[in-house]
N, CA, C, O and the ligand as a Tripos MOL2 file, in Angstrom:
@<TRIPOS>MOLECULE
protein
  249   247    63     0     0
PROTEIN
NO_CHARGES

@<TRIPOS>ATOM
      1 N         -58.2030   20.7940  -25.4930 N.3       1 MET1
      2 CA        -58.5270   22.2840  -25.5930 C.3       1 MET1
      3 C         -57.4730   23.1840  -25.9380 C.2       1 MET1
      4 O         -57.5580   24.3910  -25.7090 O.2       1 MET1
      5 N         -56.4190   22.6150  -26.5120 N.am      2 ASN2
      6 CA        -55.2670   23.3870  -26.8830 C.3       2 ASN2
      7 C         -55.5740   24.2990  -28.0910 C.2       2 ASN2
      8 O         -55.8860   23.7880  -29.1670 O.2       2 ASN2
      9 N         -55.4900   25.6950  -27.9320 N.am      3 LYS3
     10 CA        -55.4760   26.3900  -29.0720 C.3       3 LYS3
     11 C         -54.2260   26.2860  -29.8700 C.2       3 LYS3
     12 O         -53.1730   26.3050  -29.2330 O.2       3 LYS3
     13 N         -54.1830   26.1900  -31.0310 N.am      4 PRO4
     14 CA        -52.9200   26.1570  -31.8020 C.3       4 PRO4
     15 C         -52.2810   27.7120  -31.8250 C.2       4 PRO4
     16 O         -52.8950   28.7280  -32.1520 O.2       4 PRO4
     17 N         -50.9900   27.6260  -31.4230 N.am      5 VAL5
     18 CA        -50.3540   28.9410  -31.3000 C.3       5 VAL5
     19 C         -49.5500   29.2020  -32.7120 C.2       5 VAL5
     20 O         -48.6700   28.4150  -33.0620 O.2       5 VAL5
     21 N         -49.8470   30.1730  -33.3790 N.am      6 THR6
     22 CA        -49.0500   30.5660  -34.5400 C.3       6 THR6
     23 C         -48.3010   31.7510  -34.4640 C.2       6 THR6
     24 O         -48.7060   32.7550  -33.8770 O.2       6 THR6
     25 N         -47.1810   31.6620  -35.0600 N.am      7 VAL7
     26 CA        -46.1430   32.5980  -35.0080 C.3       7 VAL7
     27 C         -45.7860   32.9910  -36.5230 C.2       7 VAL7
     28 O         -46.1180   32.2300  -37.4310 O.2       7 VAL7
     29 N         -45.0940   34.2060  -36.7860 N.am      8 ASN8
     30 CA        -44.7530   34.5760  -38.0700 C.3       8 ASN8
     31 C         -43.1580   34.2580  -38.0710 C.2       8 ASN8
     32 O         -42.3860   34.5070  -37.1460 O.2       8 ASN8
     33 N         -42.8400   33.6570  -39.3070 N.am      9 CYS9
     34 CA        -41.4120   33.5420  -39.6570 C.3       9 CYS9
     35 C         -40.7280   34.8630  -39.5700 C.2       9 CYS9
     36 O         -41.1560   35.7920  -40.2530 O.2       9 CYS9
     37 N         -39.7370   35.0170  -38.8130 N.am     10 PRO10
     38 CA        -39.0200   36.3220  -38.8280 C.3      10 PRO10
     39 C         -38.4340   36.7240  -40.2560 C.2      10 PRO10
     40 O         -38.2040   37.9050  -40.5180 O.2      10 PRO10
     41 N         -38.2110   35.7420  -41.1310 N.am     11 THR11
     42 CA        -37.5970   35.9180  -42.3560 C.3      11 THR11
     43 C         -38.5900   36.1750  -43.5010 C.2      11 THR11
     44 O         -38.3850   37.0810  -44.3090 O.2      11 THR11
     45 N         -39.6040   35.4220  -43.5620 N.am     12 CYS12
     46 CA        -40.4950   35.4210  -44.6970 C.3      12 CYS12
     47 C         -41.9960   35.7310  -44.1730 C.2      12 CYS12
     48 O         -42.9300   35.6730  -44.9730 O.2      12 CYS12
     49 N         -42.1890   36.0310  -42.9390 N.am     13 GLN13
     50 CA        -43.4320   36.3440  -42.4570 C.3      13 GLN13
     51 C         -44.4660   35.3280  -42.7300 C.2      13 GLN13
     52 O         -45.6410   35.6940  -42.7210 O.2      13 GLN13
     53 N         -44.1680   34.0780  -42.9760 N.am     14 THR14
     54 CA        -45.2580   33.1700  -43.1510 C.3      14 THR14
     55 C         -45.7360   32.6800  -41.7550 C.2      14 THR14
     56 O         -44.9540   32.5110  -40.8190 O.2      14 THR14
     57 N         -46.9130   32.4910  -41.6900 N.am     15 SER15
     58 CA        -47.6100   32.0550  -40.5490 C.3      15 SER15
     59 C         -47.3990   30.5720  -40.2950 C.2      15 SER15
     60 O         -47.6900   29.7600  -41.1730 O.2      15 SER15
     61 N         -46.9240   30.2090  -39.1730 N.am     16 ILE16
     62 CA        -46.6090   28.7740  -38.9220 C.3      16 ILE16
     63 C         -47.2700   28.4270  -37.5160 C.2      16 ILE16
     64 O         -47.5750   29.2960  -36.6990 O.2      16 ILE16
     65 N         -47.4500   27.1200  -37.3330 N.am     17 GLN17
     66 CA        -48.0390   26.6480  -36.0500 C.3      17 GLN17
     67 C         -46.8100   26.2500  -35.1500 C.2      17 GLN17
     68 O         -45.8420   25.6280  -35.5880 O.2      17 GLN17
     69 N         -46.9320   26.6230  -33.9990 N.am     18 TRP18
     70 CA        -45.9050   26.2570  -33.0000 C.3      18 TRP18
     71 C         -45.9870   25.0020  -32.5850 C.2      18 TRP18
     72 O         -46.8510   24.7210  -31.7540 O.2      18 TRP18
     73 N         -45.2070   24.1190  -33.0250 N.am     19 GLY19
     74 CA        -45.2420   22.6950  -32.7730 C.3      19 GLY19
     75 C         -44.3790   21.7960  -33.5620 C.2      19 GLY19
     76 O         -43.6030   22.2260  -34.4150 O.2      19 GLY19
     77 N         -44.5210   20.4890  -33.2630 N.am     20 ASP20
     78 CA        -43.4860   19.5810  -33.9520 C.3      20 ASP20
     79 C         -43.3780   19.6710  -35.4560 C.2      20 ASP20
     80 O         -42.3630   19.3410  -36.0700 O.2      20 ASP20
     81 N         -44.5680   20.1720  -36.0580 N.am     21 ALA21
     82 CA        -44.4200   20.2420  -37.5020 C.3      21 ALA21
     83 C         -43.3730   21.1920  -38.0980 C.2      21 ALA21
     84 O         -43.0390   21.1810  -39.2830 O.2      21 ALA21
     85 N         -42.8950   22.0030  -37.1720 N.am     22 PHE22
     86 CA        -41.9050   23.0490  -37.4240 C.3      22 PHE22
     87 C         -40.8600   23.1180  -36.5730 C.2      22 PHE22
     88 O         -40.7910   23.9810  -35.6970 O.2      22 PHE22
     89 N         -39.9500   22.1960  -36.7680 N.am     23 PRO23
     90 CA        -38.8700   22.0500  -35.8120 C.3      23 PRO23
     91 C         -37.8560   23.2560  -35.7940 C.2      23 PRO23
     92 O         -37.1350   23.4110  -34.8090 O.2      23 PRO23
     93 N         -37.7970   24.0460  -36.7890 N.am     24 GLU24
     94 CA        -36.9580   25.2550  -36.8660 C.3      24 GLU24
     95 C         -37.6490   26.5180  -36.4390 C.2      24 GLU24
     96 O         -37.1680   27.6170  -36.7160 O.2      24 GLU24
     97 N         -38.7940   26.3770  -35.7540 N.am     25 ARG25
     98 CA        -39.6050   27.4130  -35.2800 C.3      25 ARG25
     99 C         -38.7740   28.4230  -34.3420 C.2      25 ARG25
    100 O         -38.0530   27.9170  -33.4830 O.2      25 ARG25
    101 N         -38.8340   29.7990  -34.4570 N.am     26 PRO26
    102 CA        -39.9710   30.4330  -35.0140 C.3      26 PRO26
    103 C         -39.8070   30.6150  -36.5220 C.2      26 PRO26
    104 O         -40.6510   31.2520  -37.1530 O.2      26 PRO26
    105 N         -38.6910   30.0460  -37.1430 N.am     27 PHE27
    106 CA        -38.6470   29.9910  -38.5240 C.3      27 PHE27
    107 C         -39.4270   28.9830  -39.2510 C.2      27 PHE27
    108 O         -39.7260   27.9520  -38.6480 O.2      27 PHE27
    109 N         -39.8140   29.1550  -40.5270 N.am     28 CYS28
    110 CA        -40.6630   28.2170  -41.1270 C.3      28 CYS28
    111 C         -39.9040   27.0520  -41.6650 C.2      28 CYS28
    112 O         -40.4750   26.0140  -41.9980 O.2      28 CYS28
    113 N         -38.6110   27.2260  -41.7510 N.am     29 SER29
    114 CA        -37.7630   26.1950  -42.4220 C.3      29 SER29
    115 C         -36.3550   26.5380  -42.0830 C.2      29 SER29
    116 O         -36.0820   27.6740  -41.6970 O.2      29 SER29
    117 N         -35.3980   25.5640  -42.2130 N.am     30 GLU30
    118 CA        -34.0630   25.6130  -42.1470 C.3      30 GLU30
    119 C         -33.4970   26.8230  -42.8470 C.2      30 GLU30
    120 O         -32.6880   27.6120  -42.3580 O.2      30 GLU30
    121 N         -34.0290   26.8710  -44.0690 N.am     31 ARG31
    122 CA        -33.4090   27.8730  -45.0530 C.3      31 ARG31
    123 C         -33.7520   29.2770  -44.3910 C.2      31 ARG31
    124 O         -32.8420   30.0990  -44.2820 O.2      31 ARG31
    125 N         -34.8520   29.5400  -44.0080 N.am     32 CYS32
    126 CA        -35.1800   31.0480  -43.3900 C.3      32 CYS32
    127 C         -34.3110   31.1640  -42.1930 C.2      32 CYS32
    128 O         -33.8820   32.2770  -41.8880 O.2      32 CYS32
    129 N         -33.9890   30.0390  -41.4340 N.am     33 LYS33
    130 CA        -33.2390   30.3430  -40.2900 C.3      33 LYS33
    131 C         -31.7150   30.7120  -40.6980 C.2      33 LYS33
    132 O         -31.0400   31.4660  -39.9970 O.2      33 LYS33
    133 N         -31.2610   30.1620  -41.8020 N.am     34 GLN34
    134 CA        -29.9750   30.4630  -42.3150 C.3      34 GLN34
    135 C         -29.7920   31.8520  -42.8670 C.2      34 GLN34
    136 O         -28.8050   32.5690  -42.6980 O.2      34 GLN34
    137 N         -30.9710   32.1530  -43.6040 N.am     35 ILE35
    138 CA        -31.1380   33.4860  -44.1870 C.3      35 ILE35
    139 C         -30.9600   34.6210  -43.0870 C.2      35 ILE35
    140 O         -30.2270   35.5960  -43.2540 O.2      35 ILE35
    141 N         -31.6770   34.3960  -42.0000 N.am     36 ASP36
    142 CA        -31.8910   35.4110  -40.9070 C.3      36 ASP36
    143 C         -30.4600   35.5060  -40.2900 C.2      36 ASP36
    144 O         -30.0430   36.6400  -40.0530 O.2      36 ASP36
    145 N         -29.6970   34.4790  -40.0190 N.am     37 PHE37
    146 CA        -28.3620   34.6250  -39.5350 C.3      37 PHE37
    147 C         -27.4480   35.3210  -40.4630 C.2      37 PHE37
    148 O         -26.5400   36.0060  -39.9920 O.2      37 PHE37
    149 N         -27.6240   35.1950  -41.9000 N.am     38 GLY38
    150 CA        -26.9160   35.8480  -42.7680 C.3      38 GLY38
    151 C         -27.0580   37.2060  -42.7990 C.2      38 GLY38
    152 O         -26.1120   37.9890  -42.8770 O.2      38 GLY38
    153 N         -28.4980   37.5860  -42.7250 N.am     39 ASP39
    154 CA        -28.7470   39.0940  -42.7640 C.3      39 ASP39
    155 C         -28.0410   39.7420  -41.4780 C.2      39 ASP39
    156 O         -27.4240   40.8070  -41.5160 O.2      39 ASP39
    157 N         -28.2100   38.9880  -40.3850 N.am     40 TRP40
    158 CA        -27.5300   39.6240  -39.1330 C.3      40 TRP40
    159 C         -25.9740   40.0410  -39.4820 C.2      40 TRP40
    160 O         -25.5440   41.1760  -39.2730 O.2      40 TRP40
    161 N         -25.1570   38.9340  -40.0620 N.am     41 ALA41
    162 CA        -23.8620   39.2060  -40.1520 C.3      41 ALA41
    163 C         -23.6160   40.3020  -41.2740 C.2      41 ALA41
    164 O         -22.6930   41.1060  -41.1440 O.2      41 ALA41
    165 N         -24.4420   40.3210  -42.3610 N.am     42 THR42
    166 CA        -24.4020   41.4630  -43.3940 C.3      42 THR42
    167 C         -24.5700   42.7890  -42.7460 C.2      42 THR42
    168 O         -23.7720   43.7100  -42.9160 O.2      42 THR42
    169 N         -25.6840   42.8660  -41.9590 N.am     43 GLU43
    170 CA        -25.9770   44.1150  -41.3240 C.3      43 GLU43
    171 C         -24.9140   44.7700  -40.4820 C.2      43 GLU43
    172 O         -24.6390   45.9680  -40.5610 O.2      43 GLU43
    173 N         -24.2630   43.8080  -39.5710 N.am     44 ARG44
    174 CA        -23.4150   44.2590  -38.6820 C.3      44 ARG44
    175 C         -22.0840   44.7140  -39.5670 C.2      44 ARG44
    176 O         -21.4530   45.7150  -39.2270 O.2      44 ARG44
    177 N         -21.7260   43.9940  -40.6200 N.am     45 PHE45
    178 CA        -20.6330   44.3770  -41.4870 C.3      45 PHE45
    179 C         -20.8790   45.8250  -42.0320 C.2      45 PHE45
    180 O         -19.9990   46.6790  -41.9260 O.2      45 PHE45
    181 N         -22.1460   46.1020  -42.6440 N.am     46 SER46
    182 CA        -22.4270   47.2650  -43.2110 C.3      46 SER46
    183 C         -22.4560   48.4710  -42.1890 C.2      46 SER46
    184 O         -22.0770   49.5750  -42.5770 O.2      46 SER46
    185 N         -22.8200   48.3190  -41.1180 N.am     47 ILE47
    186 CA        -22.7860   49.2640  -40.1270 C.3      47 ILE47
    187 C         -21.4240   49.7370  -39.7750 C.2      47 ILE47
    188 O         -21.1920   50.9390  -39.6460 O.2      47 ILE47
    189 N         -20.4770   48.7790  -39.6100 N.am     48 ALA48
    190 CA        -19.1510   48.9120  -39.2330 C.3      48 ALA48
    191 C         -18.4650   49.6310  -40.4570 C.2      48 ALA48
    192 O         -17.6710   50.5440  -40.2330 O.2      48 ALA48
    193 N         -18.7290   49.2730  -41.6280 N.am     49 GLY49
    194 CA        -18.0730   50.0030  -42.8290 C.3      49 GLY49
    195 C         -18.8670   51.2140  -43.3970 C.2      49 GLY49
    196 O         -18.6110   51.6710  -44.5110 O.2      49 GLY49
    197 N         -19.8590   51.7270  -42.5760 N.am     50 GLU50
    198 CA        -20.6310   52.8990  -43.0440 C.3      50 GLU50
    199 C         -19.5600   54.2370  -43.0350 C.2      50 GLU50
    200 O         -18.9090   54.5310  -42.0320 O.2      50 GLU50
    201 N         -19.4970   54.9130  -44.1830 N.am     51 PRO51
    202 CA        -18.8490   56.1170  -44.1240 C.3      51 PRO51
    203 C         -19.5630   57.2180  -43.3940 C.2      51 PRO51
    204 O         -20.7920   57.2240  -43.3100 O.2      51 PRO51
    205 N         -18.8080   58.1450  -42.8680 N.am     52 CYS52
    206 CA        -19.3850   59.1510  -41.9090 C.3      52 CYS52
    207 C         -19.5640   60.4230  -42.6680 C.2      52 CYS52
    208 O         -19.2020   61.4980  -42.1900 O.2      52 CYS52
    209 N         -20.1590   60.3100  -43.9310 N.am     53 LEU53
    210 CA        -20.1820   61.5590  -44.7670 C.3      53 LEU53
    211 C         -21.6310   62.1540  -44.5750 C.2      53 LEU53
    212 O         -22.6210   61.4330  -44.7030 O.2      53 LEU53
    213 N         -21.7100   63.3300  -44.3010 N.am     54 ASP54
    214 CA        -23.0690   64.0970  -44.1750 C.3      54 ASP54
    215 C         -22.9120   65.0940  -45.1790 C.2      54 ASP54
    216 O         -22.0830   65.9830  -44.9840 O.2      54 ASP54
    217 N         -23.6280   65.0770  -46.2920 N.am     55 PRO55
    218 CA        -23.4990   66.1030  -47.4600 C.3      55 PRO55
    219 C         -23.9890   67.5350  -46.8420 C.2      55 PRO55
    220 O         -23.4670   68.5740  -47.2470 O.2      55 PRO55
    221 N         -24.8970   67.5460  -45.9580 N.am     56 SER56
    222 CA        -25.3780   68.8680  -45.4840 C.3      56 SER56
    223 C         -24.3930   69.5870  -44.6480 C.2      56 SER56
    224 O         -24.6110   70.7560  -44.3300 O.2      56 SER56
    225 N         -23.2970   68.9490  -44.2610 N.am     57 LYS57
    226 CA        -22.3230   69.5960  -43.4170 C.3      57 LYS57
    227 C         -21.1750   70.0890  -44.3670 C.2      57 LYS57
    228 O         -20.3540   70.9110  -43.9600 O.2      57 LYS57
    229 N         -21.1290   69.5940  -45.5890 N.am     58 LEU58
    230 CA        -20.1260   70.0700  -46.4380 C.3      58 LEU58
    231 C         -20.2190   71.5620  -46.8020 C.2      58 LEU58
    232 O         -21.3030   72.0560  -47.1110 O.2      58 LEU58
    233 N         -18.9860   72.3380  -46.7640 N.am     59 GLY59
    234 CA        -18.8760   73.5670  -47.0240 C.3      59 GLY59
    235 C         -19.4110   74.6580  -45.9690 C.2      59 GLY59
    236 O         -19.6710   75.8270  -46.2540 O.2      59 GLY59
    237 N         -19.5250   74.0800  -44.7310 N.am     60 GLU60
    238 CA        -20.1240   74.8400  -43.6450 C.3      60 GLU60
    239 C         -19.0220   75.1040  -42.5820 C.2      60 GLU60
    240 O         -19.3740   75.4960  -41.4690 O.2      60 GLU60
    241 N         -17.6630   74.9030  -42.8720 N.am     61 GLU61
    242 CA        -16.6530   74.8270  -42.0130 C.3      61 GLU61
    243 C         -16.0930   76.2720  -41.7230 C.2      61 GLU61
    244 O         -15.4920   76.5150  -40.6760 O.2      61 GLU61
    245 N         -16.3220   77.2380  -42.7140 N.am     62 GLU62
    246 CA        -15.7370   78.5060  -42.5990 C.3      62 GLU62
    247 C         -16.9330   79.5450  -42.0570 C.2      62 GLU62
    248 O         -16.6790   80.7350  -41.8710 O.2      62 GLU62
    249 ZN        -39.8240   31.5250  -43.5280 Zn       63 ZN63
@<TRIPOS>BOND
     1     1     2 1
     2     2     3 1
     3     3     4 2
     4     3     5 am
     5     5     6 1
     6     6     7 1
     7     7     8 2
     8     7     9 am
     9     9    10 1
    10    10    11 1
    11    11    12 2
    12    11    13 am
    13    13    14 1
    14    14    15 1
    15    15    16 2
    16    15    17 am
    17    17    18 1
    18    18    19 1
    19    19    20 2
    20    19    21 am
    21    21    22 1
    22    22    23 1
    23    23    24 2
    24    23    25 am
    25    25    26 1
    26    26    27 1
    27    27    28 2
    28    27    29 am
    29    29    30 1
    30    30    31 1
    31    31    32 2
    32    31    33 am
    33    33    34 1
    34    34    35 1
    35    35    36 2
    36    35    37 am
    37    37    38 1
    38    38    39 1
    39    39    40 2
    40    39    41 am
    41    41    42 1
    42    42    43 1
    43    43    44 2
    44    43    45 am
    45    45    46 1
    46    46    47 1
    47    47    48 2
    48    47    49 am
    49    49    50 1
    50    50    51 1
    51    51    52 2
    52    51    53 am
    53    53    54 1
    54    54    55 1
    55    55    56 2
    56    55    57 am
    57    57    58 1
    58    58    59 1
    59    59    60 2
    60    59    61 am
    61    61    62 1
    62    62    63 1
    63    63    64 2
    64    63    65 am
    65    65    66 1
    66    66    67 1
    67    67    68 2
    68    67    69 am
    69    69    70 1
    70    70    71 1
    71    71    72 2
    72    71    73 am
    73    73    74 1
    74    74    75 1
    75    75    76 2
    76    75    77 am
    77    77    78 1
    78    78    79 1
    79    79    80 2
    80    79    81 am
    81    81    82 1
    82    82    83 1
    83    83    84 2
    84    83    85 am
    85    85    86 1
    86    86    87 1
    87    87    88 2
    88    87    89 am
    89    89    90 1
    90    90    91 1
    91    91    92 2
    92    91    93 am
    93    93    94 1
    94    94    95 1
    95    95    96 2
    96    95    97 am
    97    97    98 1
    98    98    99 1
    99    99   100 2
   100    99   101 am
   101   101   102 1
   102   102   103 1
   103   103   104 2
   104   103   105 am
   105   105   106 1
   106   106   107 1
   107   107   108 2
   108   107   109 am
   109   109   110 1
   110   110   111 1
   111   111   112 2
   112   111   113 am
   113   113   114 1
   114   114   115 1
   115   115   116 2
   116   115   117 am
   117   117   118 1
   118   118   119 1
   119   119   120 2
   120   119   121 am
   121   121   122 1
   122   122   123 1
   123   123   124 2
   124   123   125 am
   125   125   126 1
   126   126   127 1
   127   127   128 2
   128   127   129 am
   129   129   130 1
   130   130   131 1
   131   131   132 2
   132   131   133 am
   133   133   134 1
   134   134   135 1
   135   135   136 2
   136   135   137 am
   137   137   138 1
   138   138   139 1
   139   139   140 2
   140   139   141 am
   141   141   142 1
   142   142   143 1
   143   143   144 2
   144   143   145 am
   145   145   146 1
   146   146   147 1
   147   147   148 2
   148   147   149 am
   149   149   150 1
   150   150   151 1
   151   151   152 2
   152   151   153 am
   153   153   154 1
   154   154   155 1
   155   155   156 2
   156   155   157 am
   157   157   158 1
   158   158   159 1
   159   159   160 2
   160   159   161 am
   161   161   162 1
   162   162   163 1
   163   163   164 2
   164   163   165 am
   165   165   166 1
   166   166   167 1
   167   167   168 2
   168   167   169 am
   169   169   170 1
   170   170   171 1
   171   171   172 2
   172   171   173 am
   173   173   174 1
   174   174   175 1
   175   175   176 2
   176   175   177 am
   177   177   178 1
   178   178   179 1
   179   179   180 2
   180   179   181 am
   181   181   182 1
   182   182   183 1
   183   183   184 2
   184   183   185 am
   185   185   186 1
   186   186   187 1
   187   187   188 2
   188   187   189 am
   189   189   190 1
   190   190   191 1
   191   191   192 2
   192   191   193 am
   193   193   194 1
   194   194   195 1
   195   195   196 2
   196   195   197 am
   197   197   198 1
   198   198   199 1
   199   199   200 2
   200   199   201 am
   201   201   202 1
   202   202   203 1
   203   203   204 2
   204   203   205 am
   205   205   206 1
   206   206   207 1
   207   207   208 2
   208   207   209 am
   209   209   210 1
   210   210   211 1
   211   211   212 2
   212   211   213 am
   213   213   214 1
   214   214   215 1
   215   215   216 2
   216   215   217 am
   217   217   218 1
   218   218   219 1
   219   219   220 2
   220   219   221 am
   221   221   222 1
   222   222   223 1
   223   223   224 2
   224   223   225 am
   225   225   226 1
   226   226   227 1
   227   227   228 2
   228   227   229 am
   229   229   230 1
   230   230   231 1
   231   231   232 2
   232   231   233 am
   233   233   234 1
   234   234   235 1
   235   235   236 2
   236   235   237 am
   237   237   238 1
   238   238   239 1
   239   239   240 2
   240   239   241 am
   241   241   242 1
   242   242   243 1
   243   243   244 2
   244   243   245 am
   245   245   246 1
   246   246   247 1
   247   247   248 2
@<TRIPOS>SUBSTRUCTURE
     1 MET1         2 RESIDUE 1 A MET
     2 ASN2         6 RESIDUE 1 A ASN
     3 LYS3        10 RESIDUE 1 A LYS
     4 PRO4        14 RESIDUE 1 A PRO
     5 VAL5        18 RESIDUE 1 A VAL
     6 THR6        22 RESIDUE 1 A THR
     7 VAL7        26 RESIDUE 1 A VAL
     8 ASN8        30 RESIDUE 1 A ASN
     9 CYS9        34 RESIDUE 1 A CYS
    10 PRO10       38 RESIDUE 1 A PRO
    11 THR11       42 RESIDUE 1 A THR
    12 CYS12       46 RESIDUE 1 A CYS
    13 GLN13       50 RESIDUE 1 A GLN
    14 THR14       54 RESIDUE 1 A THR
    15 SER15       58 RESIDUE 1 A SER
    16 ILE16       62 RESIDUE 1 A ILE
    17 GLN17       66 RESIDUE 1 A GLN
    18 TRP18       70 RESIDUE 1 A TRP
    19 GLY19       74 RESIDUE 1 A GLY
    20 ASP20       78 RESIDUE 1 A ASP
    21 ALA21       82 RESIDUE 1 A ALA
    22 PHE22       86 RESIDUE 1 A PHE
    23 PRO23       90 RESIDUE 1 A PRO
    24 GLU24       94 RESIDUE 1 A GLU
    25 ARG25       98 RESIDUE 1 A ARG
    26 PRO26      102 RESIDUE 1 A PRO
    27 PHE27      106 RESIDUE 1 A PHE
    28 CYS28      110 RESIDUE 1 A CYS
    29 SER29      114 RESIDUE 1 A SER
    30 GLU30      118 RESIDUE 1 A GLU
    31 ARG31      122 RESIDUE 1 A ARG
    32 CYS32      126 RESIDUE 1 A CYS
    33 LYS33      130 RESIDUE 1 A LYS
    34 GLN34      134 RESIDUE 1 A GLN
    35 ILE35      138 RESIDUE 1 A ILE
    36 ASP36      142 RESIDUE 1 A ASP
    37 PHE37      146 RESIDUE 1 A PHE
    38 GLY38      150 RESIDUE 1 A GLY
    39 ASP39      154 RESIDUE 1 A ASP
    40 TRP40      158 RESIDUE 1 A TRP
    41 ALA41      162 RESIDUE 1 A ALA
    42 THR42      166 RESIDUE 1 A THR
    43 GLU43      170 RESIDUE 1 A GLU
    44 ARG44      174 RESIDUE 1 A ARG
    45 PHE45      178 RESIDUE 1 A PHE
    46 SER46      182 RESIDUE 1 A SER
    47 ILE47      186 RESIDUE 1 A ILE
    48 ALA48      190 RESIDUE 1 A ALA
    49 GLY49      194 RESIDUE 1 A GLY
    50 GLU50      198 RESIDUE 1 A GLU
    51 PRO51      202 RESIDUE 1 A PRO
    52 CYS52      206 RESIDUE 1 A CYS
    53 LEU53      210 RESIDUE 1 A LEU
    54 ASP54      214 RESIDUE 1 A ASP
    55 PRO55      218 RESIDUE 1 A PRO
    56 SER56      222 RESIDUE 1 A SER
    57 LYS57      226 RESIDUE 1 A LYS
    58 LEU58      230 RESIDUE 1 A LEU
    59 GLY59      234 RESIDUE 1 A GLY
    60 GLU60      238 RESIDUE 1 A GLU
    61 GLU61      242 RESIDUE 1 A GLU
    62 GLU62      246 RESIDUE 1 A GLU
    63 ZN63       249 GROUP 0 **** ****
């Protein structure tokens, strides 16, 4: 009477069944797992290098 549990792959939103058929769960595949880790690194890098420029504040100093 086990109802199959389905989850969505965090990378591509594909619905997969939680079980031995998908050893990389919650990812649908090894590739999606790698992509997710890559996004993480990229995101962190872009936040660190984000310039603090706010155009609406330019010219308001006087
Ligand atoms: Zn996927």
